[in-house]
ROGUNU-965316 format. One record per residue: y, z, x of N, C-alpha, C, O, CB in turn; residue in one letter. Coordinates in steps of 0.02 Angstrom, whole numbers, plus 50000, padded with zeros to 5 digits. Each point is the difference from the previous one (the first is absolute). Glycine has a CB too. Layout:
REM ROGUNU-965316
YZXYZXYZXYZXYZXA;...
***
This chain:
REM ROGUNU-965316
542255575354179500204994749942500154993850057500394999550047500265009349837M;498834987150086500124993150020500634995249971500114997949943498655003850070S;501614997350049500684997949996500705003050038500005001250060499394996249839G;501065003550069500515000850026500075007550005499745002449949500674986650015L;499815015650074500075008850002500765001350044499995000650062498425002649947V;501914997049971500675002250046500355007149977500325000949948499964985650069V;499565019050046500205007249989500705002050046499994999550061498655003549916S;501904999249990500415002550064500364997150001500525003349994498954999950066G;500704987449949500264997150037500755000449993500264999149945498724995150060L;501415007350052500735002350014500374995150060499885000650061499745012949907T;500644983650015500574993650051500495003749998500155003749954499624983950016V;500605011550096500755002349989500314993550043499654996650037500255018949956V;500854983249996500344996150040500305002850046499765005250023500324988749905G;500585003150101500345002250046500365007549994500215002749949499854984850065P;499945014150031500125008550003499375005549963499955005950016501484990149971A;498285001949981499325002149982500135002649911499785005249974499814999450177G;500894989349810500175001049947499294998549967499534997850034501805000149981V;498635003349916499375000149992499904991749962500564997449999499315018149994L;499674980549980500054996249961499434998849961500094997149946500714999950119V;498415005149956499415003649953500045005650019500095001050060499124991449925A;500735013549964499675005950016499425001549958500025001049939501005002850101D;498394996350004499425004349974499754996549944499915002649944500555008350092D;499414982349981499884994749943499305001849994499715002950046501154986849977V;498785008249907499124999849994500104995749953500464999949960498905011450065A;500064984149983499584994049976499454998649985499695003150043500854994850000L;498974999049917499395000150001499844992449959500204999649942499695015150068S;499974983150002499514993849942499394997250015499825000650059501154995149913A;498715001849994499275000450014499824994749989500124998149943499665011650037A;499804984950072499964992749973499905000649923499745004849972499734990150141R;500814999049854500094996149931500805004249987500244997849947498174999949993G;502005006850087500555003549969500724996550017500214997850054499055013349954E;501014989049936500814999350053500405006649986500045003249948500204982550040V;500055015550077500385005449988500694996250021500154996550049498935014249972L;501334991849914500934998250034500385006550010499985005449970500254983249956A;500105009250124500445004150024500764996849963500174994050002499005009450122L;501185001649848500845000249972500315004050008499795005550018500074990449915T;500915002650055500445005350015500504996550019500004993850002499295014750028G;501334996349988500694995050014499854996950051499525000150038501345006149925P;499814989850033499994995550067500135005950082500245005649991500434981749914S;499175010850151500165004450025499385006250002499915003750049501324991249919G;498425005249979499575006450031499344998350046499525003850004500865002549887A;499674989650130499445000150049499254996149966499455002850003501165009850050G;499454982349923499424997349968499784995250055499515000450036500855000949834K;500034995050129499804996350082499635002450046499404999250015501484997649982T;499605006750027499755003650048499415002750006499674998450049501225002649953T;498905002649963499475002849983499364995149989499475002450022501355006149933V;499134986050020499784992649997499874998450081499424998850019501364997449862L;499735003950164499914996550056499715006050053499684998250049501324992149920R;499145017850015499835006250031499254997349986499724998850054501355012049926A;498534987949965499395001149981499604992450049499424998750014500965009349842V;500074989550153499674992150034500174998750072499934994350023500224999849864L;500135011750154500345001550083500344995550017499934996850052499275008449992G;501304993849908500674992650010500555002449985500404996749966499034993649998E;500725017150064500795003550001500564995450023499944997850057499545013249972L;500934987749945500444998150063500455002350021500205004949968499574988350012P;500605005150077500295004150054500575005349966500444999949957499334989550135P;499995014549948500455005649975499675006249954500205005849997500694984450007G;498475006549954499715007049963499515000850024499714995450028500655004549876L;499395006350093499165002050042499475004649931500225004449963500514999050199T;498744994549838499595004149978500135007350022500264999650055499024990849940R;500675015349990499875006550041499355005449997499735004450033501484994249953V;498714997449946499575005149956499484995349957500254995049974500805014650012A;498254991650006499734999749923499184995950064499834999650059501664997249789G;498295001450080499424998250002499714993949954499845000949941500175010650096R;499944982749993499684993549954499174998550020499684999150053501664994249948V;498545006949949498994999349996500034992149952500364997849955499005019850023E;499984979950067499774992949964499225001649985499565001850040501324988850031W;499095008349867499215000250003499855006350016499524999850039500284989349995D;500345015649957499855009250038500194998850073499615004450018499195000549909R;501394993450116500044998150059500765000950028500484998549965498504993950008A;501075009750080500805000450017500474990850017499774995950040499785019250032P;500824984349903500494993449993500154999150060499815005750012500704995549886L;499734996150173500284996850034500104990449997499634995650023499995017050029H;501054986749910499984992549969500184997950047500614999950010499594999749884A;499344997650157500484994050061500144994549962499964999349939499445002650175T;500784994149928500244993249973499134997449982499774999049944501654997950145R;498385002649951499134996549971499815002749926499924996949948499495003750184R;500565005749879499865003849951500344996149927499684998149951500285013250144W;500804988249916500274996649932499814995249989499824999549941500975004150061R;499124990250039499884993649990499404998249985499904994050006500865004750053R;498685005649918499465000349991499825002949931499524997849968500455002050151R;500455005749858499895004449961500524999349940499845000649940499645006050157H;501154992149927500645001449956500484991549975500104995050035500005019650049V;500034986449868500244995649970500815003249970499995004049953498634990550025G;502185003050059500355004650000500644993449966500144994750029499265016850085Y;500924991249812500714994549987500675007150016500065005649975499314982649892L;500925009050171500555002850001500414999549980500134994050005499625007050043G;500905002949911500554998649966500654994050030500514997849974499095015149988Q;500134986350092500464993950009499624993650017500064996950053500835010849988D;498614990249892499554994850029500214992450033499624996650035499755009749877P;501444991850066500354993750033499855002050079499664997150043501435000049857A;499275008750103499915002050080499625000250050500104999050060500345004949899S;498764998549988499574999050029499524993250032499694999650053500625010249885A;499754985450006499764994550030500414996250040500615000549997498744999649922L;500294995350129500144997450050500374993849982499834996849951499275008850105H;501384992649980500594995649973499874992050002500284995249974500525014350068P;498554991550011499674992150022499365001649968499664997650046500904998350080L;499155005649847499435000549976499944997549918500385003649967499505005850128L;499874987149876499894997249941499645006049977499665004150030500354982849992S;500235012049892499565004749961499235000750003499735004949977501154993049958A;498714996150101499375000449993499915003950063499575004549998500154985149930R;500645009550132499795002450062500085005749985499485003349993500734989150082A;500365010749915500185007249979499325003149966499915005650022501444991249955A;498305001849990499445002649953499514998550059499625004550019500724992949840V;499644997750165499314997350032499965001850071499614997450040500354992849885L;500565015250092500285005350071499495006250010499715001350053501694996849918E;498525005849962499655005450013499174998150022499655002450044501255004149870P;498944987250031499345000650002499614996950081499435001050021500724998149829L;500364997250179499784998950068500005005850063499655000650050500774988349907R;500265015950009499895006150032499225002850003499685001250050501555000949912A;498604998549980499275004449996499334995250000499435001849983501215007949939I;499514985450096499554991350027499545001349950499415001350011500594995950134G;500345002249782499784994849943499834993450012500354995550023500325010349920W;498574993950037499684994949999500524992750011500334999349949498775008649977P;501034987150121500474994049983499844995749970500524997049984499855004350087R;499054995449901500004997749930500245001449940500204996049958499165002650088A;500605008349951500175002749937500755002050003500284999849945498515004350033G;501464997250056500775000350022500664999049940500315003249957499114991350159R;500524998949916500454995249958499895000749918500545001149972499394990550132Q;499565008149856499835000249940500255008449985500355001249950498584988150056A;500855016550042499975007349955500845000550015500205005349976498345002450047R;502024988450011500745001450013500254994249945500575001349982499465003250165A;499744990349824500064997449935500045002749944500485000349961499114993950085E;499775008349949499885005449915500185003850025499985003549949499144995249982R;501175006050120500505007649979500594995049987500415002249960499215010550129M;500484982349931500914998049983500055000549926500485002649970499794987850128L;499085006449868499774997849936500115007149956500285000249945498794989750103A;500725014249978499825004249951500465006850014499855005949993498894988549995E;501825002750031500665004849999500314995149962500605001149995499525006350117V;499654987049857500534996249975500394995150028500454997149971499515011249984G;499864990850105500314991550054499594996649982499455002649993500984999750117L;499664989849875499524994550022499844996750062500314995250024499975003849884D;499345003250110499994998450064500384991550014500404998450045498385010949962P;500984987149945500384991750029500745001149991500384996450033498644994449921A;501225014150002500705000250023500175003150032500484997350028499745000249911E;499705007350079500275007050059499595001250049500155004950035500325001749886F;499074990550093499725001250069500254999050045499955004550041499354994349929A;501184994150056500044999350057500965002549999500384998350046498324991149979E;501495013949924500625002649989500095005050048499585004450004500414993049883R;500585002750157500365007150048500145003349962499964998849940500534997650144L;499735008849941500305005049989500755000649934500165003549952499234997050183P;500874992949908500794999949992499894995649943500554997549985500105004050140H;498784995949827499964994849972499705004249955499794996649953500254993250121Q;499835016749917499725005749955500595004349967500445003050032498494997650047L;501014999149861500815005049944499405008650048499525000050039501024990149740S;499775014450194500075006350015499195002549991499605002250040501804999049921G;498554997149950498995001649974499674995950030499425000750020500585002049864G;500404991950124499314995150050499745003250043499425002049996501034988350008Q;500035011250055499755001950048499685006050017499745000950055500914992249956A;499365013149923499885004149981499194999549965499635004949994501724996950009Q;498534993949983499194996549975499644998250057499455002550011500924991949886R;499955000850145499774998450070499985005850054499564999250043500914989649930V;499915016750032499635007050025499675003949964499825005350026500894995250033A;499104998049871499565004149978499294998050007499555004150011501314999149921L;499044989650062499584994150021499665003150066499485003250001501334986449947A;499615008750107500115003450073499215005949996499425000150021502364999249988R;498725005149948499715006950014499245003349973499665004950015501624996049985A;498684992849947499204999949964499644995050027499395000549995500925003049896L;499864993050130499434993850041499265002150011499494997949975501504998150098V;499155010049985499455002350029499585005149967499625003950028500974993150060T;499555002149844499825006449960499895007750042499495002350025499914988049897D;501175012050075500035007250034499725003850004499665000149949500924999350039P;499235006650058499695006549968500735004449972500005002449943498764998350153D;501634999849935500645004949982500654992549981500134995650041499495018750072L;500574985949847500604995949959500645002749997500135003949954499084992549976L;501255002250115500395005249994500864995949984500294996350040498745012850053V;501174992649853500464995249968500715003749978499955003649950498954989450005L;501665006750072500605001550010500714997649949500494998050031498815002250081D;500725000149833500314996949936499644993349996500424995549994500805010450012E;498284992349994499584992549980500364997149943500104994050007498705009750024P;501414999049917500114996849955500875000149974500234997849948498405004550036T;501815001650081500914997649996500264993349968500314999049948499765006550164S;499734991149927500274991249984499624994649968499954993950006500585007850091A;499195003449866499454995549961500184997949920500215004649964498885002150114L;500864988049898500144999149919499535003349961499565002950031500904986549984D;499515010849916499425002149955499334997550011499505003449987501314997449936P;499164994350097499334994350000499655002750051499465003150005501044985649962Q;500015009150074499665003450084499805006050000499395000350008501324994450055A;499635011749929500155005249981499075001949964499575003950022502124993549962L;498294998449961499285001649972499324998550043499485003250007501114994249887E;499714994750138499444998350049500025005550053499445002549996500604984649985T;500265015850061500095005650054499245003549965499394999450007502275003050025A;499055002849911499305005349992499574997849967499735005549995500765003150005V;499024986849960499464998149996499644998950073499445002550007500974993249879A;499895000850168499624999650071499825008350014499395000550004501374987250053L;499515017649950500115006450015499395004549953499595004050024501834993150006I;498655001149901499505003249976499444997250002499605004649991501064999949955R;499014989750063499524996750011499725001850065499414998950016501044993249910R;500015010750114499545001550069499895006949976499525003350022500994989150090R;499955010449837500085009050000499135000149971499635004450022502055000349931R;498074990249999499424999349960499384998950044499425001249983501284994349925A;499465002450140499404997750039499585005250052499454999450027501244989549962E;499965018050013499555005550018500065000450072499755004950027499464993849878G;501154995850139499604999850079500635002250046499925001950058499104986649924R;501595011049990500505002750036500465003749983500085001649941499704991450099S;500715009650021500685004949967500614996549992500184996150044499455013850012V;500694990949894500764996049993500295006650016499765005449982500264983849916T;500555010050140500545003049992500624996649977500124994250019499355012050055L;500844996349895500864994849964500455004950004499895006049992499724985649905I;500915005850116500765004449990500384995749962500074994650028500015011650084V;500304994449816500254996249959500525006549961499745005549996499134983749998S;501625010149987500515000249959499944998549923500435001049957500054996650147H;498975000049888499694995749931499645004049965499445001150023500444988750023D;500305013549896499715006849965499394994949976499455002450015501725007849935D;498784984650022499784995349954499444999350045499445002249984501584992049949A;499075003550113499584999250063499475003350021499454997450006501394999850018V;499365011649996499735003350009499505004249965499525003250022501274993850032V;499505001849872499745003849953499224995849997499455002749996501855001649936T;498884987450072499364995349966499415002850056499415001749987501334984949962G;499665013450126499445000350056499945003550028499594998550044500404994849968L;500215012149993499995005950034499325005349974500075002749945501374995350068A;498155002950012499585007350003500235004850019499915004949964499354990750051D;501045005250035500555005950020500764998250005500194994149999498875010450069R;501274999349936500725001650014500375003750043500135005249972499684993049946V;500455001650144500175004050023500795000450019500114996250048498695003749971V;501725003149961500614996949989500345006550062499785005750007500174987549833R;500605003950195500195002550064500665000649995500374995849977498784999650086L;501045011149965500784999549999500225002349937499774998549944500304991850130G;500435013949941500235004849928500844992949999500204997150051499235023749976A;500844978449911500394997549978500825001150025500205005549980498814994649941L;501344997250106500505002450016500755000849933500104996349952499234998550175P;501055010749892500235000549957500544993149981500234997450051499435015849975A;500594983349903500524994849995500595000750033500415004650001499174993749905P;500404996250121500714998550019500364995549962499904994049992499785008150108R;500885002549871500314995449934500755002650005500175004649963498674994649942S;501604997950139500735001749993500244995349938500244994450009499965008850128P;499724999349808500294996349937499594998149968499444997950015501364998850023G;499565004349895499274997049959499684992250001500304995350025500145013449894S;498994990750053499554994350015500164994749982499804994750023499495010849974A;501234995549943500294993149972499554995449958499415001449993501274999050106G;499604993949873499404996949957500214991950034500294998250051499575011249808G;499884987650090499854990450002501024997850016500405004049975498124993449883R;501654999150165500574997449997500114997449909499494997049982500414999450170A;500325003949823500254999049927500024993649967499724998349948500895010450080G;499914986750022500174995149998500174995950050500165002250055499985002549867T;499854989550065499934996150026500624996350056499954993950001499195007149896R;501365001450143500714998850003500134991750007499534996050010500665016750047A;500524985349937500174992349994499794998450071499474996950003501605002349906A;499215002250145499894997150059499455001550028499905005450029501094994149982G;498414994349980499255000150047500365001850083500514998150028498604990149887A;500255017250107499845002650058499804992950035500174998450057499455014749903V;500074983750005499344994650039499984992349938499875001149941499075012650119L;501124983149951499904992449948499444997350037499995001450060501314994549900A;498235000650016499674996850045499804994249966499725001249947499965008250117V;500404982849955500034994049923499584997550054500164999350059501104997649845D;498075001650063499444994450023499724998850070499984995150037500554999849880G;499275011050085499565001450060499364998350013499605003749972500995003450022L;499244989850031499394997650020499804999650066500344997150042499804998149871S;499035009050105499775003750060499324998050000499664999449949501115010650050L;498984988550074499634995850022499605004850031500305004050036500384985949970D;498515010849985499475004350037500144997550080500114994050009498885006849881R;501005004150171499964997050067499594993250023500054996850053500115015149960P;499344986749920499654991550021500334996649972499734994549999499205006150009D;501644999349962500254994349957499905000549923500354996649962499394996750139G;499945009449883499705000049931500555002049947500455003850020498364999550029T;501214994849893500695004849967499635006549963499435000949978501484987549987P;499595015150040499725006649978500445002949933499755001549946499855001150188L;501044997649881500455000449949500664994049990500304997650048499305015349972L;500554985449907500414994750011500515002349951499755003449955499424987150084G;501615008449956500354997349946500175009549976500105001549941499164982550022G;500745020850090500155006249963500655000050000500334996350037498755010049990V;501264998949920500505003749991500075005649972499925001249940500314990650070E;499985013550051500305005649986500685003349995500464996750025498665002250008V;500995005149948500755001749976499895007749999499675002749955500724986149964T;499945015250142499975008449990500755001849992500444996350022498445006550058I;501295004149880500604999249989499865008450068499515002050030500994989249801A;500275011550166499795006750027499865006049977500325002949955500144992650099P;499075006449975499905006849959499114997949974499595004349984502034998849961G;498274990250056499504998849962499415003450041500075002750055500454986349888E;498855010650020499225000850032499784995349956500025000149938499755012650104F;499934981950009499784994349973499034999250037499934998450059501714995749930V;497965006849983499305000150022499664993349997500074996549949499885015050012A;499604985850101499664995849997499265000949997499735002450050501214993749995V;498695002349903499375002349994499574991350015500274994650010500055018749889L;498954988450098499634993950022499495000650049500175003950044500774990849932G;498285002250036499785001350023499984996650071500164994250013499545009949882P;500045001450154500004997250072499844991050006499634996049972499865017550065S;500954986350008500104990850003500364996849978500134994450021499115005049981G;501045003549942500504996949969500854997550023500464997249970498685009249961C;500764995950127500784999550013500575003850016500454998750039499184995849905G;500255011750012500335004749999500375005050069500625000650000498624997249894K;500455004750151500225000650063500354993750048500475000450039498615008249942S;500504985550001500524994750019500564998449963500424996550028498754999550015T;500905005249916500884999749965500335007450010500605001049994499094989749893L;499935013550126500635002950031500295000350092500485002650028499155004349856L;499824989150137500134997650076500294995950019500174999050058499155003749954R;500844992149913500664994450001500735001549988500534997450019498644996149942A;500695011150006500645003049967500175003850064500595000350018499155001049843L;499955000650162500125004750081500164996550060500275002950048498905004649919A;500624983550033500394997250034499224997250068500044997350055501505011749897G;497924993050013499345000750038499514995249988499524999550038500655011549962L;499884985349950499514996649988500414992349983500484999449963498655012149996H;500554983350078500494994549965500074998749939499645003349964500204992550113P;500614999249889500324999449948499834990849998500314997050043500675015849966V;498544982849944500054993449984500815000249986500464998950040498214998549910R;501385004949965500494998449971500385006849946499785004849969499574981950051A;501085011449987500475005949945500675002250036500194997650053498655008749893G;501554999350014500775002250021499855008449964499665001949952501294983650035S;499505018550068500205005549996500585001750000500354997150042498855003849989A;501195004749918500435002050043499895007850002499505002449974501294987450005T;499785015050062499845006550002500625002849995500424998250041498595001250020L;501165005349889500565003049997500554995149982500565001350022498995006950054L;500334985049877500524995250005499974993850043500084994349979500475015149998G;499284992950101499964996250051499284996150015499495002950017501435005350019E;499174983649954499604995850034499535005450059500325003550039500694985049938P;498095011650024499685004350027499364993650046499484997549978500905015049912L;499964986750177499554995550054499245002349971499875005249968501034995150160P;498654994549891499255004749979499935002850063500115006150007499154986649904W;500525003050150500025001650063500275008850037500605001050007499584984549974P;499565017450029500315005850004500365001450079500215005350023498884998449878V;500894990950123500424998850061500724999849982500375004550018498724989150035R;501125001149911500474996249941500385006349980500614999049997498554990749949D;500725014350045500325006149964500575004350020500015003950047498974996249926R;501384999049996500675006150045499575008149988499465001949978502094990449973N;499095010750077499835008249996500145002649939499805005949997500464995950112V;499974996349845500355002749931499194996749951499755002749951502124995450073R;497944996850002499324997949946499245004150014499605001849957500964984850042A;499375014350076499665005950039500025006749973499515003449985500754990750107L;500315007549902500035008349988499825000449914499755004949973501384998550134R;499114988549848500005002649928499354998949988499815002549947501314995350012A;498324997950086499285000149965499545000950063499994997350055500264994249836L;499235015650066499725004250040499134997549974499874998649942501325012450070A;498344989150042499334999249976499465006650054500015001850059500314981849899L;499285018049984499495004650005499374995950002499774997649949500895011549993V;499084990250110499274995349996499335004849977500055006150009500414985450103G;499165006749869499345004249995499565002850057499515003649990500494989949918Q;500235004550155499524999550052500765003450060500414997050035498404989649917D;501075020850033500725002850042499645000150066500314997750048500455010949861P;498624993950102499975000550052500324994750067500365001450048498775004949878L;500514986550050500214995350034500644997150002500134995250036498915004049953A;501535004549960500594999750007500295002850048500424996750029499515001849881A;499965008050111500395005850046499684998450067499424998250010500755012249899L;500314990650136499944999850070499665005850020500235005749996500734987950019N;498215004250015499645006850034500205002850063499725004450032499394991849919P;501265001750058500355001650067500775003849987500325000850052499014987850004A;500905013049900500525002249982500005006549923499804998749943500564987850125R;499925019849954500045004849964500184998149913500254994449997500065011750128P;499624996649819500364998349939500705000150019500294995349973498875009349949V;501415000850132500535001949959500384992250038500544997549987499465019749988A;499464980550076500394994250023499804992849944500304994749990499665011050156A;499604996249834500134993849957500295000849936499934995349962499195000450089A;501325011249922500334999749980500734998350018500364996749962498765008250004L;501064997250089500784999650015500064993550021500574998650018499685013050018R;499274983249969500084994050017500464997449960500564998950023498455000450020R;500884999649899500324995949932500475004749981500434997649962498554995949989P;501095012850062500515003849975500744997450070500614999949993498305012749933L;500724986050125500484998050049500254991850013500514997950027498945013150021R;500044985749926500054994450013500464997549935500454995950013498415003750067L;501055002449857499994996449952500515005249944500324997449955498374995450084L;501305014049971500615004849986500425000650049500385004849991499035001349945G;500724990150129500445004950036500015006650002500495002749975500024990050010G;499015011250043500095006150007499795001450073499544997550032500325004749844L;500715003350145499745002850077499375002649992499745000449945501335003150098G;498594998750016499525003650025499935004949955499584999549956500574997850152R;500295008649898500025005049965499755000849917499535002249967501324998350126A;499864996049899499924998349905499424997249986499745002249948501394994950028A;498494997650061499304995849990499565008350002499775002449948500434981950131A;499785017249953499095008450011500435002049935499824997149949499665010850221T;500914995349826500295002449919499584997549944499555003049970501654996550067I;499024994849956499904993349951499435001149995499795002349947500914989150079E;498775006650045499434999049994499555005949946499614998649954500654995050171A;499975013649902499665004749982500225000749914499625002949961500315002650176E;500684991749841500045001049934499444995549954499765002749950501535000150079R;498554991849985499864994849996499125001749996499614997349962501634996950098L;498595010949990499345002850008499835003449953499484999049969500595001250130L;500435005349883499925005449943500074994549953499514999949963501005012350075A;499914983249950500004997949922499314997049980499854998849941501454998250062A;498345001950043499264996449985499415004950012499444997950013501014990350027V;499715018949956499575004350019499695000050042499404999149986500645002049945G;500144999950144499755000150074500365005850020500535000949970499294986650059L;500035016750013500265004350022500234999250083499624998650047499755007049851P;501374995650104500214998550081499734999550027500074994750029500495008449981A;498605002550026499904998450058499634992749997499814997850054500205015149983G;499844982349892499974992850021500204996050030499674994950005500155006649943T;500884999350089500524995050034499594999350067499984994750030501315009249915A;498465000650072499595002050070499484996950026499844998550058500415010549915H;499404989949952499074996850007500124992149992500494996849980498725014249946R;500264987450094499884990550016499554998349944499645004249973500344994750169Y;500044994649842499604997649955499455003149997499955003749950500504987350060P;498875008850044499495001849996499765007449969499505001849968500604989550116A;500505012349942499905006749981499945001349913499645004449974501054998350146A;499794992049838500065001649940499394996649948499644995050004501675006650033L;498795003749914499505000749958500254990949953500594998050003499225020549994S;499654977349966500074993949960500805000949975500454997050029498145001649930G;501545005549989500395003849951500605001450050500584998649985498415007249930G;500834997250150500835002250018500214992750048500564999550025499315017349988Q;499644978149996500474994650024500114997049957500354995450020499405003650070R;500125000249834500354993549954500705005149984500574997949989498154993549936Q;501095014850077500765004049978500594999050052500574999949978498735010049963R;500594989450133500174998550057500414991949982500604999049991498305009650078V;500644987349929500174994349967500534998249965500454995950012498665004949992A;500745004449928500465001449941500795001750041500534997149989498335008849919L;501064997550122500575006750023500384992450041500544998049980498685019350049A;500454979550024500524994250046500114994049940500544997250009498865004550137R;500364996549818500224993949950500715002249969500454996149987498235000249976A;501335011750025500555003249970500395000850036500445003349972499105001049964L;500594994650114500445004350062500624997449998500495003650010498624998250071A;500964988849902500494997849997500485001049937500604998649992498784995150086A;500255008649890500314998449922499864993449964500484996749981500445010150057G;498474991249950499954994949997500124998049902499645003149961499584997750179P;501234994749836500004999349933499204998449962499765003249953501564992650073A;498495000549997499124998049985499485001950033499974997250055500384994649917L;499155012450015499335003550026499604994549985499934998349942500205014650036L;499544983450079499214994449963499695003750031499995000350061500084986849923L;499535017249966499325006250010499274997850000499705000149946501015007649990A;498934990250126499374997849964499465006150022499855002450055500424983049949D;499505015949925499535007149982500055004250045499605000450048499604994749899E;501355009250042500525003650058499645008449957500195005650012501404983450021I;497945009349926499625007149984499344998750007499665003349961501115001249959T;498984992750107499334997449999499745003950046499394999749993500764989149973A;500025015350088499745004650038500295006349997500135002950053499574988950007A;500445010949883500385005449983499705004449930499904997449945501134995350115L;498865013749955499415002349950500694999849928500594998349996498215012350103D;500694992449857500664999449923500735005250028500604999049990498225001449880T;500955003450156500585004749997500714996650038500584998849981498455011950019E;500654988850056500524997550046500294991149974500464996550022498855012850089T;500294989849849500284991549978500435000749942500484996349990498424997050041A;500915012449927500565002049958500675002750027500554998849975498535003449957E;500815001650125500745000850037500204994750012500594999849981499275009050070R;499944985049979500254994250038500254997249930500624999549999498534998350121V;500595000549831500264996049955500625004049955500414997149964498354996550040L;501225014050007500595003949976500774998550053500604999749986498355010649963D;500714989050108500604997850040500344994049987500614999149995498885006350080L;500024990349920500174991649971500655001449955500604999450011498014995049975L;500995007849954500304999949961500765004849988500374998949952498404996850026D;501365008850065500515004650028500514993750034500584998749984498555013950043R;500534984950013500734996650051500004991249961500424995950019499315012350146L;499694989649774500514996049962500445001649940500304996249962498974997550078R;500695014049962500555001049961500925004750017500525001249969498144997649964Q;501045002150136500375002350058500544994250015500615000750001498345006650050D;500594985249964500314995650049500104999850066500444996550024499905003149898G;499255004250113499825002550048499515000250052499765005550009500774997249924R;499254991950107499195001750015500185005150068500085006149996499144980249960G;500815010050101500195003750054500585001650025500225003649956498984992950057G;501375003150046500545004450001500564993149957500574999550021499085010950119Q;500194986149818500364999049944500664991650036500614999050005499185019249935G;499524977850077500344995150006500224994549963500274995150026499355009050043G;500264996849864499984995349951500395004949950499915006149998498934986050032Q;501625004249927500195004149958499774997249921500424999449955500555004450138D;498464995149900499734997749936499315003149982499635000550049500994988949970T;499155012649925499475006149982499194995450053499914993949998500755011849825A;498954998550211499444997150017499624998049947499935002649944500115003150149L;499694988749935499554994349953499315002150018499965003750049500844985149953A;498535009249959499305001350041499684993249964500004998849940499825017050079V;499944980750028499534994049986499095003650014499644998050046501544990850009L;498715013749920499345001750036499394996749959499954998249942500565013550102A;498984988150020499324997349984499485004949981500055005050036500224986650040V;499285009049883499615005949990499464996949962500034995549959500875013550043T;498504994850022499425000449945499945005849967499465001149972499934992050086H;501155011849938500085007049981500355000649929500605000049987499475003350140D;499394997249832500374999149929500475004649999500454998049963498654998349974A;501045010350091500465004149997500584998850029500565001549979498665004650009T;500604990350081500724995350028500554997749936500575001649984498574992150121V;500134999749860500284996749951500395003349950500514997549975498674996250047A;500565012749962500175004749931500774999450027500404996749966498415013549998A;501354992150079500765001550042500494994349974500595000849982498865004150139R;500104988049881500694993750027500374999049908499895003349950499234986150187A;501205006349872500454998949951499944993849969500294997949950500375009150103D;498814989549994499794993549988499254999650048499785004450037501634990449938R;498324999050012499284999850028500134991450017500334996549962498795014749954V;500624986750134500084993150006499204999450003499735004250036501564993350027L;498304998049906499214998850007499834992950043500024993949991499805012649884R;500034997750171499544990450034499254999250001499675005050012501204993650086I;498774994749890499374999549993499934994850039500484996750021499335008149878D;499424993750117499804995950053500204992649949500024994950035498875014050047H;501254990149852500124994249968500744998850008500104994249983498945007349939S;501525001450098500524998150007500274997150098500544999250028499545010049838M;499364990250152500044996250065500114991949992499654995450019499575014050029I;501334990749921500144994249983500824998849993500415003549970498384996649978D;501314992850097500744998149997500445001649933500575002449995499034988450084D;499825006449859500314998949940500105008449961500325001249949499074984550046R;500435016750026499995005949952500325006050035500015000750061498934995149881R;501325008750012500645006850024499575006449998499605001249955501634993849980K;498885008550110499855008850001500125000949932500514997449978499925007550141V;499194998249844500345002149941499985005849998499565003550026500274988549920T;500895010550006500485004649999499955005149940500364999149951500314992250110D;498825014649942499735001949916500415006550011499925004050045498644990749919V;501825005549993500305008149965499365003649993499995005849977501094990449941R;
***
């Protein structure tokens, strides 16, 4: 068969633990093959094994990979000429000093694309993924939202018109309009019939609409449910966890982003923030976490004034407010195992000794559905969904009163996402996140593009581009 054929692919990790066992795949030119399955099932590992790019600690011990009926030994030179790759952490993959245009130009230079047509090709691809070159071409990664960074990375993967397109959760951070654009681009490639597309996705609608073949990896683990799932917080308590008044934020280039934002969140409440990529959702969370400059406005946390810069916050404020970002790979120290990442907040903010912190770290891992052995692994050895759950466990470690969650289910399969949301529901009812640092019920402020997450919320805040104006306020929609 002309295209990709994989048979008997087996990958092991440390101590010979099976990560992928006897995997068989096939996709002819013009076909889209989707890999699905729960987080940690080995989907990303299979992609990287096919491309000959397994990370340290993983070894391909068996299997045959063929491309156009010939054995494939995927060298770096072959990948550069034939493969377009979009990983599940696109913001981390973009060089921090390269503009969006330069990032898309880079693969063209690598394959010797004619110099005269490079810039036009790069700008055309930015436009095709929904980014106006006049507005976005010179922006650096830190000036892009998560969804915008994902679209730059998609343009980069597509720009050389590769024979093999490999997409690992390409739609996870996209709003519905951008998602429709990305799906249309992939569907167009399939219609042209010249290339193979491998896609990992937890989005059933994307898989159903695109894939010619679907391969499911891994069996679902038994749900870990210590107690009933619980429902939404029924009423808003009188004493607010967070109250924000007149918050105004700018983009990194100094242009206005959000103005006059007013938000009040009660103990145990789940508030979802919706809006298109680039409208300021993630920036709002980062500002509340003390990580983005604030032009104007004030806030109180648990009844006390909240300083905007994180360096000015006291221990009580640091314990009471925790952020889970949409890029867990960048947030976790690659040189430290998971156990160390969890013990640090437990010891510094929770005041636990090493032994007690180790026990609590194991409990947190179990709560987010990860086995105890995860504690000894490094971030690079985890799947995107596993890293996301580690980041959530770390955020819960100090027992926050308010969890700021940025697309925390985007990298998770449907079953795992439901268990994570069930966990948050239980914590909102029980009033304890980690080791019980706060006396108030956990509240959640969640940025999401996922309708199932928004359906769990007690309220929804909607932001759109028309609200980037100091005279307007974020609309609070019941």
